[in-house]
PDBQT receptor file of N, H, CA, C and O in Angstrom, charges set to zero:
ATOM      1  N   MET A   1      23.690 -26.504  47.928  1.00  0.00    +0.000 N 
ATOM      2  CA  MET A   1      23.261 -25.725  46.717  1.00  0.00    +0.000 C 
ATOM      3  C   MET A   1      21.780 -25.433  46.854  1.00  0.00    +0.000 C 
ATOM      4  O   MET A   1      21.388 -24.303  46.561  1.00  0.00    +0.000 OA
ATOM      5  N   ASP A   2      20.960 -26.311  47.255  1.00  0.00    +0.000 N 
ATOM      6  H   ASP A   2      21.278 -27.228  47.492  1.00  0.00    +0.000 HD
ATOM      7  CA  ASP A   2      19.500 -26.028  47.407  1.00  0.00    +0.000 C 
ATOM      8  C   ASP A   2      19.225 -24.808  48.343  1.00  0.00    +0.000 C 
ATOM      9  O   ASP A   2      18.383 -23.956  48.058  1.00  0.00    +0.000 OA
ATOM     10  N   GLN A   3      19.984 -24.775  49.475  1.00  0.00    +0.000 N 
ATOM     11  H   GLN A   3      20.667 -25.468  49.706  1.00  0.00    +0.000 HD
ATOM     12  CA  GLN A   3      19.827 -23.684  50.374  1.00  0.00    +0.000 C 
ATOM     13  C   GLN A   3      20.244 -22.330  49.740  1.00  0.00    +0.000 C 
ATOM     14  O   GLN A   3      19.586 -21.307  49.928  1.00  0.00    +0.000 OA
ATOM     15  N   PHE A   4      21.356 -22.368  48.988  1.00  0.00    +0.000 N 
ATOM     16  H   PHE A   4      21.891 -23.199  48.835  1.00  0.00    +0.000 HD
ATOM     17  CA  PHE A   4      21.884 -21.196  48.353  1.00  0.00    +0.000 C 
ATOM     18  C   PHE A   4      20.753 -20.690  47.339  1.00  0.00    +0.000 C 
ATOM     19  O   PHE A   4      20.408 -19.509  47.305  1.00  0.00    +0.000 OA
ATOM     20  N   LEU A   5      20.255 -21.584  46.595  1.00  0.00    +0.000 N 
ATOM     21  H   LEU A   5      20.535 -22.544  46.623  1.00  0.00    +0.000 HD
ATOM     22  CA  LEU A   5      19.217 -21.177  45.624  1.00  0.00    +0.000 C 
ATOM     23  C   LEU A   5      17.967 -20.689  46.288  1.00  0.00    +0.000 C 
ATOM     24  O   LEU A   5      17.280 -19.816  45.759  1.00  0.00    +0.000 OA
ATOM     25  N   ALA A   6      17.672 -21.215  47.393  1.00  0.00    +0.000 N 
ATOM     26  H   ALA A   6      18.231 -21.925  47.823  1.00  0.00    +0.000 HD
ATOM     27  CA  ALA A   6      16.451 -20.751  48.120  1.00  0.00    +0.000 C 
ATOM     28  C   ALA A   6      16.647 -19.368  48.665  1.00  0.00    +0.000 C 
ATOM     29  O   ALA A   6      15.729 -18.548  48.649  1.00  0.00    +0.000 OA
ATOM     30  N   ARG A   7      17.854 -19.100  49.155  1.00  0.00    +0.000 N 
ATOM     31  H   ARG A   7      18.600 -19.766  49.167  1.00  0.00    +0.000 HD
ATOM     32  CA  ARG A   7      18.166 -17.833  49.700  1.00  0.00    +0.000 C 
ATOM     33  C   ARG A   7      18.205 -16.742  48.560  1.00  0.00    +0.000 C 
ATOM     34  O   ARG A   7      17.790 -15.596  48.735  1.00  0.00    +0.000 OA
ATOM     35  N   THR A   8      18.712 -17.179  47.442  1.00  0.00    +0.000 N 
ATOM     36  H   THR A   8      19.049 -18.110  47.300  1.00  0.00    +0.000 HD
ATOM     37  CA  THR A   8      18.807 -16.261  46.325  1.00  0.00    +0.000 C 
ATOM     38  C   THR A   8      17.440 -15.833  45.771  1.00  0.00    +0.000 C 
ATOM     39  O   THR A   8      17.197 -14.673  45.438  1.00  0.00    +0.000 OA
ATOM     40  N   GLU A   9      16.549 -16.867  45.694  1.00  0.00    +0.000 N 
ATOM     41  H   GLU A   9      16.747 -17.810  45.965  1.00  0.00    +0.000 HD
ATOM     42  CA  GLU A   9      15.267 -16.587  45.260  1.00  0.00    +0.000 C 
ATOM     43  C   GLU A   9      14.458 -15.652  46.226  1.00  0.00    +0.000 C 
ATOM     44  O   GLU A   9      13.750 -14.727  45.831  1.00  0.00    +0.000 OA
ATOM     45  N   ARG A  10      14.647 -16.002  47.538  1.00  0.00    +0.000 N 
ATOM     46  H   ARG A  10      15.222 -16.753  47.860  1.00  0.00    +0.000 HD
ATOM     47  CA  ARG A  10      14.048 -15.114  48.609  1.00  0.00    +0.000 C 
ATOM     48  C   ARG A  10      14.473 -13.745  48.498  1.00  0.00    +0.000 C 
ATOM     49  O   ARG A  10      13.658 -12.823  48.470  1.00  0.00    +0.000 OA
ATOM     50  N   TYR A  11      15.762 -13.568  48.432  1.00  0.00    +0.000 N 
ATOM     51  H   TYR A  11      16.425 -14.317  48.454  1.00  0.00    +0.000 HD
ATOM     52  CA  TYR A  11      16.384 -12.120  48.247  1.00  0.00    +0.000 C 
ATOM     53  C   TYR A  11      15.795 -11.450  47.071  1.00  0.00    +0.000 C 
ATOM     54  O   TYR A  11      15.407 -10.285  47.151  1.00  0.00    +0.000 OA
ATOM     55  N   GLN A  12      15.706 -12.185  45.909  1.00  0.00    +0.000 N 
ATOM     56  H   GLN A  12      16.021 -13.131  45.844  1.00  0.00    +0.000 HD
ATOM     57  CA  GLN A  12      15.216 -11.495  44.677  1.00  0.00    +0.000 C 
ATOM     58  C   GLN A  12      13.745 -11.088  44.912  1.00  0.00    +0.000 C 
ATOM     59  O   GLN A  12      13.334 -10.007  44.490  1.00  0.00    +0.000 OA
ATOM     60  N   THR A  13      12.934 -11.965  45.596  1.00  0.00    +0.000 N 
ATOM     61  H   THR A  13      13.267 -12.843  45.939  1.00  0.00    +0.000 HD
ATOM     62  CA  THR A  13      11.512 -11.604  45.782  1.00  0.00    +0.000 C 
ATOM     63  C   THR A  13      11.491 -10.443  46.670  1.00  0.00    +0.000 C 
ATOM     64  O   THR A  13      10.776  -9.493  46.352  1.00  0.00    +0.000 OA
ATOM     65  N   LEU A  14      12.243 -10.392  47.835  1.00  0.00    +0.000 N 
ATOM     66  H   LEU A  14      12.824 -11.164  48.093  1.00  0.00    +0.000 HD
ATOM     67  CA  LEU A  14      12.259  -9.216  48.691  1.00  0.00    +0.000 C 
ATOM     68  C   LEU A  14      12.638  -7.975  47.999  1.00  0.00    +0.000 C 
ATOM     69  O   LEU A  14      11.977  -6.956  48.198  1.00  0.00    +0.000 OA
ATOM     70  N   MET A  15      13.684  -7.975  47.174  1.00  0.00    +0.000 N 
ATOM     71  H   MET A  15      14.221  -8.803  47.012  1.00  0.00    +0.000 HD
ATOM     72  CA  MET A  15      14.140  -6.754  46.457  1.00  0.00    +0.000 C 
ATOM     73  C   MET A  15      13.071  -6.285  45.553  1.00  0.00    +0.000 C 
ATOM     74  O   MET A  15      12.701  -5.113  45.606  1.00  0.00    +0.000 OA
ATOM     75  N   THR A  16      12.543  -7.148  44.711  1.00  0.00    +0.000 N 
ATOM     76  H   THR A  16      12.844  -8.101  44.668  1.00  0.00    +0.000 HD
ATOM     77  CA  THR A  16      11.491  -6.800  43.826  1.00  0.00    +0.000 C 
ATOM     78  C   THR A  16      10.312  -6.117  44.398  1.00  0.00    +0.000 C 
ATOM     79  O   THR A  16       9.821  -5.107  43.893  1.00  0.00    +0.000 OA
ATOM     80  N   GLU A  17       9.817  -6.765  45.592  1.00  0.00    +0.000 N 
ATOM     81  H   GLU A  17      10.216  -7.586  46.002  1.00  0.00    +0.000 HD
ATOM     82  CA  GLU A  17       8.737  -6.190  46.385  1.00  0.00    +0.000 C 
ATOM     83  C   GLU A  17       9.147  -4.690  46.838  1.00  0.00    +0.000 C 
ATOM     84  O   GLU A  17       8.342  -3.765  46.733  1.00  0.00    +0.000 OA
ATOM     85  N   ALA A  18      10.379  -4.525  47.319  1.00  0.00    +0.000 N 
ATOM     86  H   ALA A  18      11.033  -5.277  47.404  1.00  0.00    +0.000 HD
ATOM     87  CA  ALA A  18      10.820  -3.251  47.812  1.00  0.00    +0.000 C 
ATOM     88  C   ALA A  18      10.915  -2.226  46.714  1.00  0.00    +0.000 C 
ATOM     89  O   ALA A  18      10.589  -1.056  46.915  1.00  0.00    +0.000 OA
ATOM     90  N   VAL A  19      11.348  -2.648  45.581  1.00  0.00    +0.000 N 
ATOM     91  H   VAL A  19      11.613  -3.598  45.418  1.00  0.00    +0.000 HD
ATOM     92  CA  VAL A  19      11.408  -1.684  44.436  1.00  0.00    +0.000 C 
ATOM     93  C   VAL A  19      10.012  -1.334  44.060  1.00  0.00    +0.000 C 
ATOM     94  O   VAL A  19       9.723  -0.150  43.886  1.00  0.00    +0.000 OA
ATOM     95  N   ASP A  20       9.160  -2.237  43.925  1.00  0.00    +0.000 N 
ATOM     96  H   ASP A  20       9.395  -3.199  44.066  1.00  0.00    +0.000 HD
ATOM     97  CA  ASP A  20       7.706  -1.853  43.550  1.00  0.00    +0.000 C 
ATOM     98  C   ASP A  20       7.107  -1.040  44.686  1.00  0.00    +0.000 C 
ATOM     99  O   ASP A  20       6.479  -0.024  44.387  1.00  0.00    +0.000 OA
ATOM    100  N   ARG A  21       7.233  -1.369  45.880  1.00  0.00    +0.000 N 
ATOM    101  H   ARG A  21       7.743  -2.194  46.122  1.00  0.00    +0.000 HD
ATOM    102  CA  ARG A  21       6.646  -0.655  46.943  1.00  0.00    +0.000 C 
ATOM    103  C   ARG A  21       7.158   0.807  46.967  1.00  0.00    +0.000 C 
ATOM    104  O   ARG A  21       6.369   1.724  47.197  1.00  0.00    +0.000 OA
ATOM    105  N   LEU A  22       8.417   1.024  46.742  1.00  0.00    +0.000 N 
ATOM    106  H   LEU A  22       9.058   0.280  46.556  1.00  0.00    +0.000 HD
ATOM    107  CA  LEU A  22       8.935   2.349  46.636  1.00  0.00    +0.000 C 
ATOM    108  C   LEU A  22       8.694   3.136  45.345  1.00  0.00    +0.000 C 
ATOM    109  O   LEU A  22       8.991   4.329  45.278  1.00  0.00    +0.000 OA
ATOM    110  N   GLY A  23       8.167   2.481  44.345  1.00  0.00    +0.000 N 
ATOM    111  H   GLY A  23       7.925   1.512  44.400  1.00  0.00    +0.000 HD
ATOM    112  CA  GLY A  23       7.857   3.139  43.072  1.00  0.00    +0.000 C 
ATOM    113  C   GLY A  23       9.027   3.393  42.284  1.00  0.00    +0.000 C 
ATOM    114  O   GLY A  23       9.044   4.313  41.467  1.00  0.00    +0.000 OA
ATOM    115  N   LEU A  24      10.074   2.582  42.491  1.00  0.00    +0.000 N 
ATOM    116  H   LEU A  24      10.060   1.834  43.154  1.00  0.00    +0.000 HD
ATOM    117  CA  LEU A  24      11.327   2.750  41.650  1.00  0.00    +0.000 C 
ATOM    118  C   LEU A  24      11.146   2.065  40.340  1.00  0.00    +0.000 C 
ATOM    119  O   LEU A  24      10.320   1.169  40.170  1.00  0.00    +0.000 OA
ATOM    120  N   HIS A  25      11.950   2.519  39.418  1.00  0.00    +0.000 N 
ATOM    121  H   HIS A  25      12.621   3.247  39.556  1.00  0.00    +0.000 HD
ATOM    122  CA  HIS A  25      12.108   1.801  38.114  1.00  0.00    +0.000 C 
ATOM    123  C   HIS A  25      12.719   0.450  38.296  1.00  0.00    +0.000 C 
ATOM    124  O   HIS A  25      13.648   0.291  39.088  1.00  0.00    +0.000 OA
ATOM    125  N   ARG A  26      12.228  -0.521  37.591  1.00  0.00    +0.000 N 
ATOM    126  H   ARG A  26      11.473  -0.392  36.948  1.00  0.00    +0.000 HD
ATOM    127  CA  ARG A  26      12.809  -1.832  37.625  1.00  0.00    +0.000 C 
ATOM    128  C   ARG A  26      12.884  -2.323  36.076  1.00  0.00    +0.000 C 
ATOM    129  O   ARG A  26      11.924  -2.289  35.306  1.00  0.00    +0.000 OA
ATOM    130  N   ILE A  27      14.156  -2.772  35.761  1.00  0.00    +0.000 N 
ATOM    131  H   ILE A  27      14.935  -2.800  36.387  1.00  0.00    +0.000 HD
ATOM    132  CA  ILE A  27      14.337  -3.059  34.362  1.00  0.00    +0.000 C 
ATOM    133  C   ILE A  27      14.588  -4.671  34.434  1.00  0.00    +0.000 C 
ATOM    134  O   ILE A  27      15.437  -5.158  35.180  1.00  0.00    +0.000 OA
ATOM    135  N   ASP A  28      13.829  -5.373  33.650  1.00  0.00    +0.000 N 
ATOM    136  H   ASP A  28      13.139  -4.978  33.044  1.00  0.00    +0.000 HD
ATOM    137  CA  ASP A  28      13.964  -6.716  33.490  1.00  0.00    +0.000 C 
ATOM    138  C   ASP A  28      15.031  -7.087  32.532  1.00  0.00    +0.000 C 
ATOM    139  O   ASP A  28      14.879  -6.877  31.329  1.00  0.00    +0.000 OA
ATOM    140  N   ALA A  29      16.215  -7.687  33.062  1.00  0.00    +0.000 N 
ATOM    141  H   ALA A  29      16.339  -7.858  34.039  1.00  0.00    +0.000 HD
ATOM    142  CA  ALA A  29      17.317  -7.920  32.214  1.00  0.00    +0.000 C 
ATOM    143  C   ALA A  29      17.241  -9.432  31.730  1.00  0.00    +0.000 C 
ATOM    144  O   ALA A  29      18.216  -9.884  31.130  1.00  0.00    +0.000 OA
ATOM    145  N   GLY A  30      16.297 -10.118  31.927  1.00  0.00    +0.000 N 
ATOM    146  H   GLY A  30      15.505  -9.751  32.415  1.00  0.00    +0.000 HD
ATOM    147  CA  GLY A  30      16.231 -11.522  31.516  1.00  0.00    +0.000 C 
ATOM    148  C   GLY A  30      15.341 -11.837  30.232  1.00  0.00    +0.000 C 
ATOM    149  O   GLY A  30      14.755 -12.907  30.063  1.00  0.00    +0.000 OA
ATOM    150  N   ARG A  31      15.324 -10.869  29.440  1.00  0.00    +0.000 N 
ATOM    151  H   ARG A  31      15.800 -10.001  29.577  1.00  0.00    +0.000 HD
ATOM    152  CA  ARG A  31      14.558 -11.118  28.209  1.00  0.00    +0.000 C 
ATOM    153  C   ARG A  31      15.372 -11.135  26.923  1.00  0.00    +0.000 C 
ATOM    154  O   ARG A  31      14.853 -10.962  25.820  1.00  0.00    +0.000 OA
ATOM    155  N   GLY A  32      16.719 -11.359  27.120  1.00  0.00    +0.000 N 
ATOM    156  H   GLY A  32      17.141 -11.499  28.016  1.00  0.00    +0.000 HD
ATOM    157  CA  GLY A  32      17.636 -11.595  26.029  1.00  0.00    +0.000 C 
ATOM    158  C   GLY A  32      18.058 -10.326  25.312  1.00  0.00    +0.000 C 
ATOM    159  O   GLY A  32      18.498 -10.387  24.164  1.00  0.00    +0.000 OA
ATOM    160  N   GLN A  33      17.934  -9.167  25.970  1.00  0.00    +0.000 N 
ATOM    161  H   GLN A  33      17.576  -9.118  26.903  1.00  0.00    +0.000 HD
ATOM    162  CA  GLN A  33      18.363  -7.899  25.464  1.00  0.00    +0.000 C 
ATOM    163  C   GLN A  33      19.973  -7.881  25.340  1.00  0.00    +0.000 C 
ATOM    164  O   GLN A  33      20.684  -8.613  26.028  1.00  0.00    +0.000 OA
ATOM    165  N   SER A  34      20.418  -7.065  24.492  1.00  0.00    +0.000 N 
ATOM    166  H   SER A  34      19.840  -6.470  23.933  1.00  0.00    +0.000 HD
ATOM    167  CA  SER A  34      21.836  -6.922  24.350  1.00  0.00    +0.000 C 
ATOM    168  C   SER A  34      22.223  -5.958  25.445  1.00  0.00    +0.000 C 
ATOM    169  O   SER A  34      21.364  -5.320  26.054  1.00  0.00    +0.000 OA
ATOM    170  N   ALA A  35      23.557  -5.846  25.704  1.00  0.00    +0.000 N 
ATOM    171  H   ALA A  35      24.255  -6.364  25.209  1.00  0.00    +0.000 HD
ATOM    172  CA  ALA A  35      24.107  -4.916  26.696  1.00  0.00    +0.000 C 
ATOM    173  C   ALA A  35      23.781  -3.506  26.332  1.00  0.00    +0.000 C 
ATOM    174  O   ALA A  35      23.540  -2.671  27.204  1.00  0.00    +0.000 OA
ATOM    175  N   GLY A  36      23.768  -3.207  24.958  1.00  0.00    +0.000 N 
ATOM    176  H   GLY A  36      23.964  -3.886  24.250  1.00  0.00    +0.000 HD
ATOM    177  CA  GLY A  36      23.453  -1.844  24.476  1.00  0.00    +0.000 C 
ATOM    178  C   GLY A  36      22.009  -1.515  24.773  1.00  0.00    +0.000 C 
ATOM    179  O   GLY A  36      21.672  -0.418  25.219  1.00  0.00    +0.000 OA
ATOM    180  N   GLU A  37      21.161  -2.503  24.511  1.00  0.00    +0.000 N 
ATOM    181  H   GLU A  37      21.435  -3.394  24.149  1.00  0.00    +0.000 HD
ATOM    182  CA  GLU A  37      19.699  -2.349  24.828  1.00  0.00    +0.000 C 
ATOM    183  C   GLU A  37      19.450  -2.007  26.307  1.00  0.00    +0.000 C 
ATOM    184  O   GLU A  37      18.739  -1.071  26.671  1.00  0.00    +0.000 OA
ATOM    185  N   LEU A  38      20.076  -2.820  27.098  1.00  0.00    +0.000 N 
ATOM    186  H   LEU A  38      20.654  -3.581  26.803  1.00  0.00    +0.000 HD
ATOM    187  CA  LEU A  38      19.857  -2.647  28.555  1.00  0.00    +0.000 C 
ATOM    188  C   LEU A  38      20.432  -1.261  29.038  1.00  0.00    +0.000 C 
ATOM    189  O   LEU A  38      19.865  -0.586  29.898  1.00  0.00    +0.000 OA
ATOM    190  N   ALA A  39      21.584  -0.899  28.425  1.00  0.00    +0.000 N 
ATOM    191  H   ALA A  39      22.044  -1.447  27.727  1.00  0.00    +0.000 HD
ATOM    192  CA  ALA A  39      22.100   0.466  28.842  1.00  0.00    +0.000 C 
ATOM    193  C   ALA A  39      21.057   1.546  28.280  1.00  0.00    +0.000 C 
ATOM    194  O   ALA A  39      20.817   2.529  28.981  1.00  0.00    +0.000 OA
ATOM    195  N   ASP A  40      20.489   1.408  27.156  1.00  0.00    +0.000 N 
ATOM    196  H   ASP A  40      20.684   0.609  26.586  1.00  0.00    +0.000 HD
ATOM    197  CA  ASP A  40      19.564   2.446  26.681  1.00  0.00    +0.000 C 
ATOM    198  C   ASP A  40      18.347   2.494  27.688  1.00  0.00    +0.000 C 
ATOM    199  O   ASP A  40      17.878   3.575  28.042  1.00  0.00    +0.000 OA
ATOM    200  N   MET A  41      17.851   1.283  28.136  1.00  0.00    +0.000 N 
ATOM    201  H   MET A  41      18.232   0.405  27.848  1.00  0.00    +0.000 HD
ATOM    202  CA  MET A  41      16.846   1.271  29.081  1.00  0.00    +0.000 C 
ATOM    203  C   MET A  41      17.106   1.938  30.399  1.00  0.00    +0.000 C 
ATOM    204  O   MET A  41      16.261   2.658  30.931  1.00  0.00    +0.000 OA
ATOM    205  N   VAL A  42      18.258   1.696  30.910  1.00  0.00    +0.000 N 
ATOM    206  H   VAL A  42      18.945   1.111  30.478  1.00  0.00    +0.000 HD
ATOM    207  CA  VAL A  42      18.748   2.435  32.108  1.00  0.00    +0.000 C 
ATOM    208  C   VAL A  42      18.823   3.872  31.902  1.00  0.00    +0.000 C 
ATOM    209  O   VAL A  42      18.372   4.658  32.736  1.00  0.00    +0.000 OA
ATOM    210  N   ILE A  43      19.392   4.253  30.791  1.00  0.00    +0.000 N 
ATOM    211  H   ILE A  43      19.758   3.614  30.114  1.00  0.00    +0.000 HD
ATOM    212  CA  ILE A  43      19.482   5.783  30.480  1.00  0.00    +0.000 C 
ATOM    213  C   ILE A  43      18.026   6.371  30.433  1.00  0.00    +0.000 C 
ATOM    214  O   ILE A  43      17.734   7.423  31.003  1.00  0.00    +0.000 OA
ATOM    215  N   ALA A  44      17.151   5.630  29.724  1.00  0.00    +0.000 N 
ATOM    216  H   ALA A  44      17.388   4.777  29.261  1.00  0.00    +0.000 HD
ATOM    217  CA  ALA A  44      15.792   6.134  29.548  1.00  0.00    +0.000 C 
ATOM    218  C   ALA A  44      15.158   6.314  30.973  1.00  0.00    +0.000 C 
ATOM    219  O   ALA A  44      14.603   7.374  31.265  1.00  0.00    +0.000 OA
ATOM    220  N   ALA A  45      15.244   5.287  31.839  1.00  0.00    +0.000 N 
ATOM    221  H   ALA A  45      15.695   4.427  31.602  1.00  0.00    +0.000 HD
ATOM    222  CA  ALA A  45      14.689   5.338  33.124  1.00  0.00    +0.000 C 
ATOM    223  C   ALA A  45      15.276   6.485  33.979  1.00  0.00    +0.000 C 
ATOM    224  O   ALA A  45      14.559   7.164  34.714  1.00  0.00    +0.000 OA
ATOM    225  N   ALA A  46      16.575   6.670  33.861  1.00  0.00    +0.000 N 
ATOM    226  H   ALA A  46      17.158   6.119  33.265  1.00  0.00    +0.000 HD
ATOM    227  CA  ALA A  46      17.182   7.750  34.589  1.00  0.00    +0.000 C 
ATOM    228  C   ALA A  46      16.774   9.155  34.007  1.00  0.00    +0.000 C 
ATOM    229  O   ALA A  46      16.578  10.089  34.784  1.00  0.00    +0.000 OA
ATOM    230  N   ASP A  47      16.647   9.308  32.681  1.00  0.00    +0.000 N 
ATOM    231  H   ASP A  47      16.807   8.550  32.050  1.00  0.00    +0.000 HD
ATOM    232  CA  ASP A  47      16.180  10.540  32.121  1.00  0.00    +0.000 C 
ATOM    233  C   ASP A  47      14.642  10.905  32.467  1.00  0.00    +0.000 C 
ATOM    234  O   ASP A  47      14.195  12.047  32.355  1.00  0.00    +0.000 OA
ATOM    235  N   ALA A  48      13.970   9.911  32.855  1.00  0.00    +0.000 N 
ATOM    236  H   ALA A  48      14.333   8.984  32.945  1.00  0.00    +0.000 HD
ATOM    237  CA  ALA A  48      12.526  10.094  33.199  1.00  0.00    +0.000 C 
ATOM    238  C   ALA A  48      12.313  10.450  34.589  1.00  0.00    +0.000 C 
ATOM    239  O   ALA A  48      11.193  10.783  34.975  1.00  0.00    +0.000 OA
ATOM    240  N   GLN A  49      13.344  10.402  35.390  1.00  0.00    +0.000 N 
ATOM    241  H   GLN A  49      14.255  10.131  35.076  1.00  0.00    +0.000 HD
ATOM    242  CA  GLN A  49      13.244  10.742  36.890  1.00  0.00    +0.000 C 
ATOM    243  C   GLN A  49      13.112  12.248  37.052  1.00  0.00    +0.000 C 
ATOM    244  O   GLN A  49      13.693  13.030  36.299  1.00  0.00    +0.000 OA
ATOM    245  N   THR A  50      12.322  12.639  38.071  1.00  0.00    +0.000 N 
ATOM    246  H   THR A  50      11.850  12.004  38.683  1.00  0.00    +0.000 HD
ATOM    247  CA  THR A  50      12.210  13.989  38.470  1.00  0.00    +0.000 C 
ATOM    248  C   THR A  50      12.871  14.174  39.732  1.00  0.00    +0.000 C 
ATOM    249  O   THR A  50      13.146  15.322  40.081  1.00  0.00    +0.000 OA
ATOM    250  N   ALA A  51      13.182  13.131  40.509  1.00  0.00    +0.000 N 
ATOM    251  H   ALA A  51      12.958  12.198  40.226  1.00  0.00    +0.000 HD
ATOM    252  CA  ALA A  51      13.989  13.192  41.720  1.00  0.00    +0.000 C 
ATOM    253  C   ALA A  51      14.889  11.958  41.869  1.00  0.00    +0.000 C 
ATOM    254  O   ALA A  51      14.548  10.929  41.286  1.00  0.00    +0.000 OA
ATOM    255  N   VAL A  52      15.921  11.975  42.545  1.00  0.00    +0.000 N 
ATOM    256  H   VAL A  52      16.198  12.811  43.019  1.00  0.00    +0.000 HD
ATOM    257  CA  VAL A  52      16.829  10.804  42.666  1.00  0.00    +0.000 C 
ATOM    258  C   VAL A  52      16.019   9.560  43.006  1.00  0.00    +0.000 C 
ATOM    259  O   VAL A  52      15.286   9.565  43.995  1.00  0.00    +0.000 OA
ATOM    260  N   GLY A  53      16.129   8.492  42.215  1.00  0.00    +0.000 N 
ATOM    261  H   GLY A  53      16.724   8.488  41.411  1.00  0.00    +0.000 HD
ATOM    262  CA  GLY A  53      15.521   7.258  42.525  1.00  0.00    +0.000 C 
ATOM    263  C   GLY A  53      13.994   7.209  42.354  1.00  0.00    +0.000 C 
ATOM    264  O   GLY A  53      13.391   6.180  42.661  1.00  0.00    +0.000 OA
ATOM    265  N   ARG A  54      13.391   8.215  41.906  1.00  0.00    +0.000 N 
ATOM    266  H   ARG A  54      13.880   9.050  41.657  1.00  0.00    +0.000 HD
ATOM    267  CA  ARG A  54      11.913   8.305  41.878  1.00  0.00    +0.000 C 
ATOM    268  C   ARG A  54      11.453   8.565  40.347  1.00  0.00    +0.000 C 
ATOM    269  O   ARG A  54      12.028   9.398  39.647  1.00  0.00    +0.000 OA
ATOM    270  N   PRO A  55      10.369   7.782  39.888  1.00  0.00    +0.000 N 
ATOM    271  CA  PRO A  55       9.848   8.100  38.603  1.00  0.00    +0.000 C 
ATOM    272  C   PRO A  55       9.007   9.390  38.721  1.00  0.00    +0.000 C 
ATOM    273  O   PRO A  55       8.648   9.817  39.818  1.00  0.00    +0.000 OA
ATOM    274  N   PRO A  56       8.708   9.992  37.558  1.00  0.00    +0.000 N 
ATOM    275  CA  PRO A  56       7.883  11.179  37.570  1.00  0.00    +0.000 C 
ATOM    276  C   PRO A  56       6.469  10.887  38.199  1.00  0.00    +0.000 C 
ATOM    277  O   PRO A  56       5.956   9.768  38.168  1.00  0.00    +0.000 OA
ATOM    278  N   THR A  57       5.917  11.934  38.742  1.00  0.00    +0.000 N 
ATOM    279  H   THR A  57       6.334  12.842  38.767  1.00  0.00    +0.000 HD
ATOM    280  CA  THR A  57       4.512  11.729  39.376  1.00  0.00    +0.000 C 
ATOM    281  C   THR A  57       3.602  11.214  38.345  1.00  0.00    +0.000 C 
ATOM    282  O   THR A  57       3.640  11.601  37.176  1.00  0.00    +0.000 OA
ATOM    283  N   GLY A  58       2.744  10.294  38.819  1.00  0.00    +0.000 N 
ATOM    284  H   GLY A  58       2.713   9.980  39.768  1.00  0.00    +0.000 HD
ATOM    285  CA  GLY A  58       1.747   9.823  37.879  1.00  0.00    +0.000 C 
ATOM    286  C   GLY A  58       2.063   8.474  37.170  1.00  0.00    +0.000 C 
ATOM    287  O   GLY A  58       1.211   7.891  36.498  1.00  0.00    +0.000 OA
ATOM    288  N   GLN A  59       3.325   8.005  37.351  1.00  0.00    +0.000 N 
ATOM    289  H   GLN A  59       4.017   8.478  37.897  1.00  0.00    +0.000 HD
ATOM    290  CA  GLN A  59       3.705   6.786  36.648  1.00  0.00    +0.000 C 
ATOM    291  C   GLN A  59       3.776   5.656  37.614  1.00  0.00    +0.000 C 
ATOM    292  O   GLN A  59       4.081   4.529  37.224  1.00  0.00    +0.000 OA
TER     293      GLN A  59
């Protein structure tokens, strides 16, 4: 179990770093939001894109 948790934490760290390095939107789903609130956040992030997977210039 400890090895599984260590791998999971490492994977999460690597993915977070990659998303930040690429300038992609990242939504924190661990703050107790409802499914509807999270869906609204995803839609808002998608609406703000100027190219697939990229935020508008300057953000």
